[in-house]
C-alpha positions, 0 to 999 in steps of 0.5 A, a space after each residue: 293027433 288032435 293034441 299035438 295039432 292043437 299046439 302047434 303054431 297054426 298060422 305058421 304052418 298054414 302059411 308054409 302051406 300057401 307058400 308051398 302051394 304057390 311053390 308047387 304052381 310055379 314050378 309046374 308054369 315055370 319047367 312046362 317049356 324046359 322039361 320038353 324042350 332042354 331035357 325031353 320029358 313031359 311038361 309035368 316032369 318037374 311038377 310030379 317030382 316036386 309034389 312027390 317031394 312036399 308030400 315026403 317031407 309033410 310026412 317026414 315033418 308030422 313024424 317030427 312033431 312028435 320027436 321031443 327035442 331032448 333026445 337030439 342030445 342022443 345024436 347031435 354029435 353023430 348026425 354032425 359027424 356023419 355029415 362031414 363024412 358024406 361031404 368028404 365022400 361027395 369030393 370023391 364020389 359027387 357029381 359034377 353038375 353046373 361046374 360043382 361036385 354038389 350032388 349024390 345021383 341016385 342011379 335009375 332014379 333020376 334023384 340028386 341028393 345035395 348033402 349041404 342042404 342038409 349040413 346047415 340043419 345038422 349044424 343048426 341041431 348040433 350048436 342047439 345042443 352043443 351050447 345047451 349043455 354048456 350053459 347048463 353046466 355053467 362052463 365058463 370055459 370059453 374055448 368050448 363054446 367055440 368048438 361049434 364054430 370050428 365044426 362050422 369052419 370045417 363044413 364051409 370048408 368041404 362046402 367050398 371045395 366042391 366049389 359052392 361059395 353060396 352055401 359055405 357063406 350061408 352056413 358060416 352067417 348061420 353058425 355066426 348069428 347063432 354063436 353071437 346069440 348064446 349069453 358069453 361074459 363081455 370079459 370074453 369078447 377080446 379073447 373070442 376076437 381074437 381067436 375067430 380072427 387066428 381062425 380065419 387067417 388059418 383057414 385062408 392059408 389052408 385054402 391058399 396053399 392047399 391047391 384047391 381051387 375055390 372057384 372055378 373060371 365060371 363062378 369067378 365071372 359070376 363076381 362081375 354081376 353089376 350091369 349085367 344088361 351091359 354084358 348080355 352076350 356073356 354069361 355073366 349078364 344073360 340070366 340075370 338080365 333075362 330076369 330083369 326082363 321077366 320082372 319088367 314084362 310083368 308089371 303090376 298084375 303079370 302077363 297071366 300064368 302060363 304066359 311067360 315068354 323068359 322061360 322058353 330057355 331065355 332063363 336056363 334056370 327058370 324053375 331054380 334060381 329065377 322062379 321069383 322072376 318068372 312069378 312076376 312076370 306071369 302074376 305080377 309085382 302085386 303078387 310078388 310082394 304079397 309072396 314077400 309079406 308071406 316070407 315076412 309072416 313066416 320069419 316073424 313067426 319063427 322068431 316069435 317062437 324062438 323068443 318064447 322058449 324056455 331053454 337054449 336048445 329049443 331057442 337057438 332051433 327055432 333061431 337057426 330056422 330063421 336064420 336058414 331062411 333068410 339068408 337063403 332068402 337075401 342071397 337069393 333075390 338079391 343075386 336075381 337083382 344083381 345086388 350080389 353074385 348069383 350063386 344058386 341058392 334056392 328060394 325056400 319052398 318056392 324053387 324046384 328041388 328035393 333036398 332043399 325042399 325037404 330041409 326047409 320043410 323039416 326045419 319048419 316042423 322042427 320049429 313047430 315041435 318048438 312051439 309045441 313044448 313052449 306050450 307044454 312048458 307054459 302049461 306045467 308052470 301055470 299048474 304049478 303056480 296053481 298048486 303052489 297057491 
């Protein structure tokens, strides 16, 4: 254990723990009123559950640290096919919550699993192994390089059918950013653009003529997201405008921990989508900026690990984690600020949620495993140089 801990990226781990601690504190503060008034639970209901999620995630993360990334090639196809199968089952047996069939509820536990969150990580692992194998073989067949994008398209389509527009967009965005980072001959770019264009047209026609309701009426309303306070009495403006009020109430230093007024059911999702608004209201804009700087530091450390990787597989694993966090942060905060439509995307390590919390922390620890292997490989290379000299 000491040898493993000595090789991990400690700044990344400590920043993650700090952000998780802030998240746990804010989940308790932002959910305490809703737990009593809306869900008829104790004030600590969501706090205790989130604490359990963190404990499970960190225990799982410690296991991940001991699994070499080369082992991922043993199950990358099985994993991606399994998650596609689960997403198909979700459309049949899932439970509708907030107008989307995105959750499996485990009977008698109150626990809900959201497969879409795990699909993002399985896709990153699949793309990392797949592209690493292609580069190793020096295969120049451009159609093989498009297989992971096709898989991402299938997953995104299944997520859209729930419908979960935000989740589908993030999946496609992660896949695209990974794809453009891999080494491909420039002479193949026109062919790639043409194939991607045809694929987009086919996907659009499939959705158009399948009779699938990509966005239901409630989600179509979310596309009307600008000037929310002019529509305060409408669903399209109520939540976001109350988020604005929370941020305005907080000012620079906040009204004090636990003293938010907007969490008194004015913000329906105060412990999930709008947890950052409650944080700024209670702790102030200064603490809000500190949290954003923590995110920036975490992203910087992940990017650094990706650049130091000695093989494409590990580089993509870390880059994929970087984009996973980046897109969730952008979509959540921009939705809260009415820059983008509100899509219900959780804020990493802050928002309440079992599936998202476990998934984010798992990807952090996979990145930590990459950091470990970076140091191990560097040490071996230095030893080899010494033996030669």
